[in-house]
Biopython code that builds the backbone (N, CA, C, O; Angstrom):
import numpy as np
from Bio.PDB.StructureBuilder import StructureBuilder

atoms = [
    (1, "MET", "N", (6.942, 4.148, -12.858)),
    (1, "MET", "CA", (6.830, 4.741, -11.551)),
    (1, "MET", "C", (8.198, 5.305, -11.160)),
    (1, "MET", "O", (9.226, 4.655, -11.350)),
    (2, "ASP", "N", (8.196, 6.518, -10.613)),
    (2, "ASP", "CA", (9.457, 7.068, -10.144)),
    (2, "ASP", "C", (9.561, 6.903, -8.627)),
    (2, "ASP", "O", (8.620, 6.446, -7.978)),
    (3, "ILE", "N", (10.698, 7.275, -8.080)),
    (3, "ILE", "CA", (10.972, 7.057, -6.664)),
    (3, "ILE", "C", (9.997, 7.816, -5.766)),
    (3, "ILE", "O", (9.612, 7.307, -4.714)),
    (4, "ASN", "N", (9.593, 9.019, -6.162)),
    (4, "ASN", "CA", (8.667, 9.794, -5.340)),
    (4, "ASN", "C", (7.290, 9.145, -5.261)),
    (4, "ASN", "O", (6.646, 9.169, -4.211)),
    (5, "GLU", "N", (6.839, 8.565, -6.371)),
    (5, "GLU", "CA", (5.566, 7.838, -6.368)),
    (5, "GLU", "C", (5.666, 6.610, -5.465)),
    (5, "GLU", "O", (4.746, 6.318, -4.701)),
    (6, "LEU", "N", (6.782, 5.898, -5.559)),
    (6, "LEU", "CA", (6.976, 4.709, -4.735)),
    (6, "LEU", "C", (6.979, 5.073, -3.251)),
    (6, "LEU", "O", (6.345, 4.392, -2.445)),
    (7, "ILE", "N", (7.679, 6.131, -2.889)),
    (7, "ILE", "CA", (7.711, 6.559, -1.486)),
    (7, "ILE", "C", (6.309, 6.909, -0.997)),
    (7, "ILE", "O", (5.936, 6.544, 0.118)),
    (8, "ALA", "N", (5.532, 7.609, -1.815)),
    (8, "ALA", "CA", (4.162, 7.974, -1.437)),
    (8, "ALA", "C", (3.296, 6.730, -1.232)),
    (8, "ALA", "O", (2.509, 6.670, -0.287)),
    (9, "ILE", "N", (3.438, 5.741, -2.111)),
    (9, "ILE", "CA", (2.667, 4.496, -2.002)),
    (9, "ILE", "C", (3.055, 3.743, -0.733)),
    (9, "ILE", "O", (2.187, 3.278, 0.006)),
    (10, "VAL", "N", (4.344, 3.625, -0.481)),
    (10, "VAL", "CA", (4.835, 2.911, 0.697)),
    (10, "VAL", "C", (4.313, 3.585, 1.968)),
    (10, "VAL", "O", (3.815, 2.919, 2.876)),
    (11, "LYS", "N", (4.431, 4.898, 2.019)),
    (11, "LYS", "CA", (3.969, 5.641, 3.208)),
    (11, "LYS", "C", (2.467, 5.455, 3.426)),
    (11, "LYS", "O", (2.026, 5.231, 4.553)),
    (12, "LYS", "N", (1.689, 5.548, 2.358)),
    (12, "LYS", "CA", (0.236, 5.393, 2.481)),
    (12, "LYS", "C", (-0.131, 3.990, 2.946)),
    (12, "LYS", "O", (-0.965, 3.828, 3.838)),
    (13, "LYS", "N", (0.490, 2.975, 2.346)),
    (13, "LYS", "CA", (0.169, 1.600, 2.732)),
    (13, "LYS", "C", (0.500, 1.348, 4.198)),
    (13, "LYS", "O", (-0.281, 0.722, 4.915)),
    (14, "LEU", "N", (1.641, 1.829, 4.638)),
    (14, "LEU", "CA", (2.026, 1.610, 6.036)),
    (14, "LEU", "C", (1.117, 2.368, 6.997)),
    (14, "LEU", "O", (0.677, 1.809, 8.002)),
    (15, "THR", "N", (0.833, 3.633, 6.700)),
    (15, "THR", "CA", (-0.011, 4.424, 7.608)),
    (15, "THR", "C", (-1.465, 3.974, 7.580)),
    (15, "THR", "O", (-2.191, 4.182, 8.552)),
    (16, "ASP", "N", (-1.900, 3.364, 6.492)),
    (16, "ASP", "CA", (-3.273, 2.835, 6.422)),
    (16, "ASP", "C", (-3.435, 1.555, 7.245)),
    (16, "ASP", "O", (-4.532, 1.257, 7.716)),
    (17, "GLN", "N", (-2.343, 0.793, 7.419)),
    (17, "GLN", "CA", (-2.472, -0.529, 8.039)),
    (17, "GLN", "C", (-1.791, -0.673, 9.399)),
    (17, "GLN", "O", (-1.947, -1.692, 10.071)),
    (18, "ILE", "N", (-1.039, 0.346, 9.800)),
    (18, "ILE", "CA", (-0.353, 0.324, 11.097)),
    (18, "ILE", "C", (-0.545, 1.694, 11.749)),
    (18, "ILE", "O", (-0.478, 2.722, 11.076)),
    (19, "ARG", "N", (-0.783, 1.700, 13.048)),
    (19, "ARG", "CA", (-0.820, 2.977, 13.776)),
    (19, "ARG", "C", (0.623, 3.455, 13.932)),
    (19, "ARG", "O", (1.400, 2.886, 14.699)),
    (20, "ILE", "N", (0.961, 4.502, 13.198)),
    (20, "ILE", "CA", (2.338, 5.001, 13.174)),
    (20, "ILE", "C", (2.396, 6.365, 13.854)),
    (20, "ILE", "O", (1.604, 7.260, 13.558)),
    (21, "ASP", "N", (3.354, 6.503, 14.772)),
    (21, "ASP", "CA", (3.565, 7.780, 15.458)),
    (21, "ASP", "C", (4.413, 8.719, 14.603)),
    (21, "ASP", "O", (4.139, 9.917, 14.532)),
    (22, "SER", "N", (5.438, 8.176, 13.960)),
    (22, "SER", "CA", (6.267, 8.973, 13.045)),
    (22, "SER", "C", (6.880, 8.039, 12.009)),
    (22, "SER", "O", (7.121, 6.859, 12.266)),
    (23, "ILE", "N", (7.126, 8.613, 10.814)),
    (23, "ILE", "CA", (7.710, 7.820, 9.735)),
    (23, "ILE", "C", (8.602, 8.703, 8.880)),
    (23, "ILE", "O", (8.278, 9.859, 8.606)),
    (24, "ASN", "N", (9.729, 8.144, 8.463)),
    (24, "ASN", "CA", (10.641, 8.817, 7.550)),
    (24, "ASN", "C", (11.097, 7.782, 6.524)),
    (24, "ASN", "O", (11.537, 6.690, 6.883)),
    (25, "ILE", "N", (10.989, 8.135, 5.250)),
    (25, "ILE", "CA", (11.394, 7.232, 4.165)),
    (25, "ILE", "C", (12.436, 7.948, 3.319)),
    (25, "ILE", "O", (12.195, 9.041, 2.807)),
    (26, "GLU", "N", (13.596, 7.316, 3.181)),
    (26, "GLU", "CA", (14.698, 7.902, 2.416)),
    (26, "GLU", "C", (15.055, 7.023, 1.228)),
    (26, "GLU", "O", (15.038, 5.795, 1.319)),
    (27, "ASP", "N", (15.379, 7.669, 0.113)),
    (27, "ASP", "CA", (15.867, 6.959, -1.070)),
    (27, "ASP", "C", (17.368, 6.731, -0.896)),
    (27, "ASP", "O", (18.142, 7.686, -0.838)),
    (28, "LYS", "N", (17.771, 5.476, -0.815)),
    (28, "LYS", "CA", (19.183, 5.115, -0.685)),
    (28, "LYS", "C", (19.681, 4.364, -1.919)),
    (28, "LYS", "O", (20.689, 3.661, -1.857)),
    (29, "SER", "N", (18.979, 4.512, -3.027)),
    (29, "SER", "CA", (19.325, 3.802, -4.262)),
    (29, "SER", "C", (20.734, 4.138, -4.744)),
    (29, "SER", "O", (21.406, 3.295, -5.339)),
    (30, "PHE", "N", (21.179, 5.362, -4.489)),
    (30, "PHE", "CA", (22.498, 5.791, -4.939)),
    (30, "PHE", "C", (23.616, 4.926, -4.362)),
    (30, "PHE", "O", (24.698, 4.849, -4.942)),
    (31, "LEU", "N", (23.367, 4.279, -3.232)),
    (31, "LEU", "CA", (24.382, 3.432, -2.621)),
    (31, "LEU", "C", (24.704, 2.197, -3.470)),
    (31, "LEU", "O", (25.745, 1.566, -3.283)),
    (32, "HIS", "N", (23.811, 1.858, -4.398)),
    (32, "HIS", "CA", (23.969, 0.659, -5.223)),
    (32, "HIS", "C", (24.224, 0.987, -6.695)),
    (32, "HIS", "O", (24.206, 0.094, -7.542)),
    (33, "LYS", "N", (24.455, 2.239, -6.994)),
    (33, "LYS", "CA", (24.565, 2.702, -8.381)),
    (33, "LYS", "C", (25.563, 1.897, -9.212)),
    (33, "LYS", "O", (25.256, 1.540, -10.350)),
    (34, "ASN", "N", (26.731, 1.606, -8.682)),
    (34, "ASN", "CA", (27.762, 0.915, -9.463)),
    (34, "ASN", "C", (27.857, -0.576, -9.154)),
    (34, "ASN", "O", (28.816, -1.226, -9.569)),
    (35, "HIS", "N", (26.898, -1.123, -8.444)),
    (35, "HIS", "CA", (26.910, -2.552, -8.134)),
    (35, "HIS", "C", (26.467, -3.365, -9.343)),
    (35, "HIS", "O", (25.659, -2.910, -10.153)),
    (36, "ALA", "N", (26.998, -4.554, -9.448)),
    (36, "ALA", "CA", (26.679, -5.423, -10.590)),
    (36, "ALA", "C", (25.189, -5.758, -10.655)),
    (36, "ALA", "O", (24.633, -5.862, -11.748)),
    (37, "GLY", "N", (24.546, -5.926, -9.523)),
    (37, "GLY", "CA", (23.133, -6.303, -9.498)),
    (37, "GLY", "C", (22.168, -5.138, -9.604)),
    (37, "GLY", "O", (20.954, -5.339, -9.559)),
    (38, "ASN", "N", (22.683, -3.918, -9.745)),
    (38, "ASN", "CA", (21.821, -2.740, -9.839)),
    (38, "ASN", "C", (20.990, -2.801, -11.114)),
    (38, "ASN", "O", (21.522, -3.061, -12.194)),
    (39, "GLN", "N", (19.683, -2.563, -10.992)),
    (39, "GLN", "CA", (18.772, -2.648, -12.132)),
    (39, "GLN", "C", (17.892, -1.418, -12.182)),
    (39, "GLN", "O", (17.545, -0.853, -11.145)),
    (40, "GLU", "N", (17.531, -1.006, -13.379)),
    (40, "GLU", "CA", (16.583, 0.086, -13.543)),
    (40, "GLU", "C", (15.243, -0.349, -12.958)),
    (40, "GLU", "O", (14.813, -1.486, -13.157)),
    (41, "GLY", "N", (14.596, 0.541, -12.251)),
    (41, "GLY", "CA", (13.305, 0.216, -11.659)),
    (41, "GLY", "C", (13.406, -0.490, -10.322)),
    (41, "GLY", "O", (12.394, -0.887, -9.745)),
    (42, "LYS", "N", (14.621, -0.648, -9.831)),
    (42, "LYS", "CA", (14.823, -1.279, -8.528)),
    (42, "LYS", "C", (15.379, -0.213, -7.599)),
    (42, "LYS", "O", (16.420, 0.381, -7.880)),
    (43, "PHE", "N", (14.685, 0.029, -6.490)),
    (43, "PHE", "CA", (15.066, 1.087, -5.576)),
    (43, "PHE", "C", (15.424, 0.513, -4.215)),
    (43, "PHE", "O", (15.037, -0.603, -3.870)),
    (44, "HIS", "N", (16.167, 1.296, -3.454)),
    (44, "HIS", "CA", (16.538, 0.920, -2.091)),
    (44, "HIS", "C", (16.013, 2.021, -1.175)),
    (44, "HIS", "O", (16.475, 3.161, -1.235)),
    (45, "LEU", "N", (15.057, 1.678, -0.339)),
    (45, "LEU", "CA", (14.482, 2.640, 0.595)),
    (45, "LEU", "C", (14.903, 2.309, 2.014)),
    (45, "LEU", "O", (15.006, 1.141, 2.389)),
    (46, "LYS", "N", (15.144, 3.349, 2.796)),
    (46, "LYS", "CA", (15.375, 3.191, 4.227)),
    (46, "LYS", "C", (14.137, 3.756, 4.919)),
    (46, "LYS", "O", (13.812, 4.935, 4.783)),
    (47, "ILE", "N", (13.455, 2.886, 5.664)),
    (47, "ILE", "CA", (12.236, 3.288, 6.365)),
    (47, "ILE", "C", (12.532, 3.299, 7.859)),
    (47, "ILE", "O", (12.942, 2.289, 8.431)),
    (48, "THR", "N", (12.321, 4.439, 8.475)),
    (48, "THR", "CA", (12.465, 4.582, 9.915)),
    (48, "THR", "C", (11.105, 4.991, 10.450)),
    (48, "THR", "O", (10.545, 6.008, 10.039)),
    (49, "LEU", "N", (10.575, 4.191, 11.372)),
    (49, "LEU", "CA", (9.266, 4.539, 11.900)),
    (49, "LEU", "C", (9.166, 4.216, 13.381)),
    (49, "LEU", "O", (9.917, 3.404, 13.922)),
    (50, "SER", "N", (8.226, 4.871, 14.006)),
    (50, "SER", "CA", (7.918, 4.627, 15.409)),
    (50, "SER", "C", (6.437, 4.279, 15.485)),
    (50, "SER", "O", (5.592, 4.982, 14.932)),
    (51, "SER", "N", (6.134, 3.184, 16.178)),
    (51, "SER", "CA", (4.756, 2.728, 16.274)),
    (51, "SER", "C", (4.546, 1.966, 17.577)),
    (51, "SER", "O", (5.229, 0.979, 17.850)),
    (52, "SER", "N", (3.602, 2.430, 18.368)),
    (52, "SER", "CA", (3.289, 1.702, 19.603)),
    (52, "SER", "C", (2.687, 0.337, 19.272)),
    (52, "SER", "O", (2.844, -0.616, 20.035)),
    (53, "GLU", "N", (2.005, 0.247, 18.145)),
    (53, "GLU", "CA", (1.434, -1.035, 17.709)),
    (53, "GLU", "C", (2.544, -2.052, 17.449)),
    (53, "GLU", "O", (2.443, -3.202, 17.876)),
    (54, "LEU", "N", (3.588, -1.641, 16.761)),
    (54, "LEU", "CA", (4.685, -2.561, 16.450)),
    (54, "LEU", "C", (5.547, -2.856, 17.672)),
    (54, "LEU", "O", (6.158, -3.921, 17.755)),
    (55, "LYS", "N", (5.601, -1.931, 18.615)),
    (55, "LYS", "CA", (6.386, -2.157, 19.835)),
    (55, "LYS", "C", (5.847, -3.329, 20.648)),
    (55, "LYS", "O", (6.578, -3.944, 21.425)),
    (56, "SER", "N", (4.570, -3.633, 20.467)),
    (56, "SER", "CA", (3.974, -4.757, 21.199)),
    (56, "SER", "C", (4.338, -6.107, 20.572)),
    (56, "SER", "O", (4.068, -7.157, 21.154)),
    (57, "LEU", "N", (4.948, -6.075, 19.387)),
    (57, "LEU", "CA", (5.368, -7.295, 18.690)),
    (57, "LEU", "C", (6.877, -7.479, 18.845)),
    (57, "LEU", "O", (7.595, -6.530, 19.160)),
    (58, "SER", "N", (7.347, -8.699, 18.624)),
    (58, "SER", "CA", (8.790, -8.914, 18.575)),
    (58, "SER", "C", (9.326, -8.220, 17.324)),
    (58, "SER", "O", (8.563, -7.895, 16.415)),
    (59, "ARG", "N", (10.615, -8.000, 17.283)),
    (59, "ARG", "CA", (11.230, -7.352, 16.119)),
    (59, "ARG", "C", (10.977, -8.176, 14.853)),
    (59, "ARG", "O", (10.691, -7.616, 13.795)),
    (60, "ILE", "N", (11.081, -9.482, 14.959)),
    (60, "ILE", "CA", (10.845, -10.349, 13.799)),
    (60, "ILE", "C", (9.397, -10.232, 13.332)),
    (60, "ILE", "O", (9.139, -10.106, 12.135)),
    (61, "GLU", "N", (8.459, -10.274, 14.263)),
    (61, "GLU", "CA", (7.041, -10.177, 13.891)),
    (61, "GLU", "C", (6.703, -8.804, 13.301)),
    (61, "GLU", "O", (5.911, -8.716, 12.363)),
    (62, "SER", "N", (7.291, -7.741, 13.837)),
    (62, "SER", "CA", (7.009, -6.408, 13.281)),
    (62, "SER", "C", (7.588, -6.295, 11.871)),
    (62, "SER", "O", (6.958, -5.704, 10.993)),
    (63, "ASN", "N", (8.788, -6.857, 11.641)),
    (63, "ASN", "CA", (9.349, -6.848, 10.290)),
    (63, "ASN", "C", (8.509, -7.670, 9.330)),
    (63, "ASN", "O", (8.288, -7.254, 8.192)),
    (64, "LYS", "N", (8.038, -8.824, 9.766)),
    (64, "LYS", "CA", (7.171, -9.657, 8.916)),
    (64, "LYS", "C", (5.912, -8.896, 8.527)),
    (64, "LYS", "O", (5.465, -8.967, 7.382)),
    (65, "LYS", "N", (5.341, -8.168, 9.483)),
    (65, "LYS", "CA", (4.120, -7.400, 9.204)),
    (65, "LYS", "C", (4.393, -6.333, 8.143)),
    (65, "LYS", "O", (3.607, -6.162, 7.211)),
    (66, "ILE", "N", (5.496, -5.625, 8.287)),
    (66, "ILE", "CA", (5.850, -4.586, 7.314)),
    (66, "ILE", "C", (6.121, -5.205, 5.945)),
    (66, "ILE", "O", (5.641, -4.704, 4.929)),
    (67, "TYR", "N", (6.899, -6.305, 5.917)),
    (67, "TYR", "CA", (7.189, -6.964, 4.637)),
    (67, "TYR", "C", (5.920, -7.459, 3.955)),
    (67, "TYR", "O", (5.804, -7.377, 2.733)),
    (68, "LYS", "N", (4.974, -7.969, 4.726)),
    (68, "LYS", "CA", (3.716, -8.442, 4.148)),
    (68, "LYS", "C", (2.932, -7.279, 3.534)),
    (68, "LYS", "O", (2.386, -7.407, 2.439)),
    (69, "ILE", "N", (2.879, -6.161, 4.232)),
    (69, "ILE", "CA", (2.170, -4.983, 3.724)),
    (69, "ILE", "C", (2.816, -4.488, 2.434)),
    (69, "ILE", "O", (2.120, -4.075, 1.506)),
    (70, "LEU", "N", (4.132, -4.530, 2.377)),
    (70, "LEU", "CA", (4.871, -3.993, 1.227)),
    (70, "LEU", "C", (5.316, -5.073, 0.240)),
    (70, "LEU", "O", (6.236, -4.847, -0.546)),
    (71, "ASP", "N", (4.684, -6.225, 0.272)),
    (71, "ASP", "CA", (5.090, -7.343, -0.574)),
    (71, "ASP", "C", (5.196, -6.952, -2.045)),
    (71, "ASP", "O", (6.199, -7.248, -2.693)),
    (72, "LYS", "N", (4.185, -6.299, -2.567)),
    (72, "LYS", "CA", (4.182, -5.916, -3.985)),
    (72, "LYS", "C", (5.272, -4.885, -4.284)),
    (72, "LYS", "O", (5.915, -4.951, -5.331)),
    (73, "GLU", "N", (5.480, -3.946, -3.383)),
    (73, "GLU", "CA", (6.454, -2.886, -3.602)),
    (73, "GLU", "C", (7.898, -3.384, -3.466)),
    (73, "GLU", "O", (8.828, -2.702, -3.897)),
    (74, "ARG", "N", (8.087, -4.535, -2.887)),
    (74, "ARG", "CA", (9.424, -5.093, -2.722)),
    (74, "ARG", "C", (9.935, -5.750, -4.001)),
    (74, "ARG", "O", (11.118, -6.079, -4.088)),
    (75, "MET", "N", (9.074, -5.946, -4.989)),
    (75, "MET", "CA", (9.479, -6.558, -6.258)),
    (75, "MET", "C", (9.965, -5.486, -7.230)),
    (75, "MET", "O", (9.471, -4.359, -7.197)),
    (76, "PRO", "N", (10.925, -5.817, -8.095)),
    (76, "PRO", "CA", (11.301, -4.875, -9.160)),
    (76, "PRO", "C", (10.098, -4.563, -10.043)),
    (76, "PRO", "O", (9.195, -5.388, -10.179)),
    (77, "LEU", "N", (10.084, -3.377, -10.643)),
    (77, "LEU", "CA", (8.942, -2.928, -11.448)),
    (77, "LEU", "C", (8.576, -3.899, -12.561)),
    (77, "LEU", "O", (7.390, -4.089, -12.832)),
    (78, "LYS", "N", (9.549, -4.517, -13.213)),
    (78, "LYS", "CA", (9.256, -5.435, -14.316)),
    (78, "LYS", "C", (8.464, -6.638, -13.838)),
    (78, "LYS", "O", (7.602, -7.128, -14.567)),
    (79, "GLN", "N", (8.734, -7.133, -12.621)),
    (79, "GLN", "CA", (7.972, -8.255, -12.098)),
    (79, "GLN", "C", (6.555, -7.835, -11.722)),
    (79, "GLN", "O", (5.651, -8.667, -11.666)),
    (80, "ARG", "N", (6.364, -6.535, -11.465)),
    (80, "ARG", "CA", (5.026, -6.017, -11.133)),
    (80, "ARG", "C", (4.222, -5.703, -12.388)),
    (80, "ARG", "O", (3.059, -5.308, -12.295)),
    (81, "GLY", "N", (4.825, -5.874, -13.555)),
    (81, "GLY", "CA", (4.118, -5.608, -14.797)),
    (81, "GLY", "C", (4.172, -4.137, -15.188)),
    (81, "GLY", "O", (3.362, -3.679, -15.994)),
    (82, "GLN", "N", (5.120, -3.395, -14.625)),
    (82, "GLN", "CA", (5.283, -1.984, -14.957)),
    (82, "GLN", "C", (6.644, -1.797, -15.575)),
    (82, "GLN", "O", (7.513, -2.664, -15.482)),
    (83, "SER", "N", (6.818, -0.658, -16.206)),
    (83, "SER", "CA", (8.146, -0.346, -16.761)),
    (83, "SER", "C", (8.526, 1.067, -16.461)),
    (83, "SER", "O", (9.607, 1.511, -16.847)),
]
sb = StructureBuilder()
sb.init_structure("model")
sb.init_model(0)
sb.init_chain("A")
sb.init_seg("    ")
for serial, (resi, resn, name, xyz) in enumerate(atoms, 1):
    if name == "N":
        sb.init_residue(resn, " ", resi, " ")
    sb.init_atom(name, np.array(xyz, "f"), 0.0, 1.0, " ", f" {name:<3s}", serial, name[0])
structure = sb.get_structure()
């Protein structure tokens, strides 16, 4: 899977499960390029979104909801059984 496929999957999962007014997903993987823990198949995304549904939750609860939706995508590709 490449970064564009991952971004498309993340966007679809979030918009399918949360009422989102606007969303922007950026690839920030380059920020970790020379770090010791940098691994192939591991990406860093910055997600900025606006949602009246999430505004009704605390910040912690809204983050938990997003993390739960993206649980599989938060793992490196090798742990997901992909290469």
